[in-house]
N, C-alpha and C positions, 0 to 999 in steps of 0.2 A: 520111778517106773516110767517109762515113755508111754504115752497115751497115743497109741496108733489110730485107733477108731475114735473119731470126735463125734460125728454125726453120720446117720444113714438116712437116706430118704428112701422110703418104700412105697411102691404103687400097688394097688390092688385094682383088678379089672371088673371087680363086682360094681356096677353102677359108673364105672370109669372115675372113681373118686380118688383123690391123693391123700394118702394116710399122712398125719402129721409127723414131723420130724421127731425121731427118737433120740434122746441123748444117752449116749452109753458110757459116759465118763464115770469112773468109780467115784464112791462117795467121798466128796471133799476136794477133788482134783481141780475142779472148776470154780472153786470158791476164792474169795478175797484172801490173800496171804500178807501178814504184816512184814513191812520193809524197815521202818524206823519210826521213832516217836518225835512229836513236837509238843511244844507248850501251847496250849488253846484251852478255852472254857466252852461249855455247852449251855445252851438255852434249851429248856425241856418245856413242851407244852403237852396237855392231856386234854383231850376234847372228845365229846359224844361222836362227832361226824368223822373227825380223822383221829383215831385213838391215841396215836403217839406221834409226835415230831421232835426230833432232837436236832437242834442247828448249832453248827460251830459258830461261836460268836467271832466277830471281826472280819468275816469275809464280805467284800462288797457284793451288792445284789446283782451286779453285772458279771460277776465272775462265771465263766463257763463251765458246766460240769457234765460228766458222764452219770448215767444211772444204771447200776447193777440192781436187777431185779429179780425176786423169786416169784413166779406166778403159778398158781395152781386153783383150778376151779373158781371159787369167789374170794380168793385170798390174793393179796398184793402187798408186798414188802420192798420199799425202794431205798437204795443206799446211794447217795449223791457223791461223786468223787471228783475232785478238781481235774480238769483235762491235762494241766502241765505238770503239777507237783503229784498227783495221785493222792493228795490229803483227803480225808474224810472231810466232807461238807455238811452232810445231813443224813438223818435216817427217818423215815416215813412209814409208819404202819398205817397204810390206806385203809385196808379192810382184811377181815379175817372170816372164813367160813365157820370155824368153830374154835373154841378155846376152853380151857379146863379151869375151874374153880377148885382150888385145892388149899388145904389148911395151912400148909407151911412149905415155902421154898428155901432150901438150905443154900446159903452162901458158903462156898468151899473155902477151906484155910489152904490156899495154894499161893505161889507166887503173885505179887500184886504190885504193878508199877503206875505211877502217875503219867498221864499224858494223852495225846490225841494221835491216832494212828495215820501213818502214810503206808499205803499198800504198794506191794510190788506192781510192775506195770506189764505183766504177762497175760491180761485179760484184754481180749479185743471187743471193741465196741462197734457196732453198726448204727449209724445216725444216732449217736449218743446213748445207745441202749445196748445192754447185755442181758437178755432174759433167760432165765433158767426155769424150766417146767418142773417145779419140785415145790412140795408142801414144806410148811415149817409149823412148828408147834408154839403154841401161846399158852402160858400158865399164869393165873392171877391169884395170889393170896392176899390178905388184908394189907400187908406192908410192901409187898414186891410184885412187880411185873416181869416175866422172864419170857423172852422169844428165843427158842432153840432153832437155829437154822439147819443143822444137821446132828445126827446123832452119833457125835464125836465127843469124848471126854474133854472138858476144859482142863488144861494144867497151868493156865496163868490168867491174870485179869489186868486189864488195862483200865484203870480208874479215873474218872473225872467227875468230881462232885458227886451226885447221886447215881450216875451211870456207871456202869461196869460192862465192858467188853470181854467176852470170854475167848480165849484162843487155845488151839490144840498144841500138843507137843511140837508139831510142825509149823506152828505160826498161822494156822488157817482160823479165820474167824468163824466161830461156832455158836456164839449166843450174845444176847444183850440182856442185862438186867437193869430195871429202874427200881431203886430202893427208896425207902421212907415215903411211900405213898400217903398223900392227904386224904382225909375223909372225903373231900370232892373229888379228887383224882380216882379214888377207889370207886365210887359211887358211879362216876361218868364211865369208866371202863366195864364195870360190871353191866351197866345199861347198854353201851356200845357193843358188847359181846353177847348180850341177850342171855346173861347167866342169873336167871331169877330162881 
């Protein structure tokens, strides 16, 4: 489907204030889409202050990256992507305004491949950023952390150690799962999300 309307700027003449940009893209059309897989490993860090950091190992610290970001109210999720290759470099859950404590998170029995994603190059970045004014959902169980970017069904996983990236039928990145949480990771996440 061709997306004709990308953004509309509207103006209100009440107090002569400019209303924010309104993103009219249909659900998922402006999200990251899988292009290919490469072999790489992840380093995972769970912390009270920055709840989740997933770094792709072996990438030099000087490598330039763009950031695909979901921003809504007090929530921020950053996905770092290599400027040249469009390979995933990192995922950082900077903060979340609310999370849900659940008894169980089901890992679906769907197609599951090993690797690290390289994304299609159809997302444009301005000054290294592509911000989407969109909320995302965070679920925490005793063993699994799940971040759902959009409410679209996962039809395949891309697994790398304890991390699973969920993709839709169209190859759109829709979720992240961190499996096998340790007692400390669970406690830190619960405290960070203020789930008492």
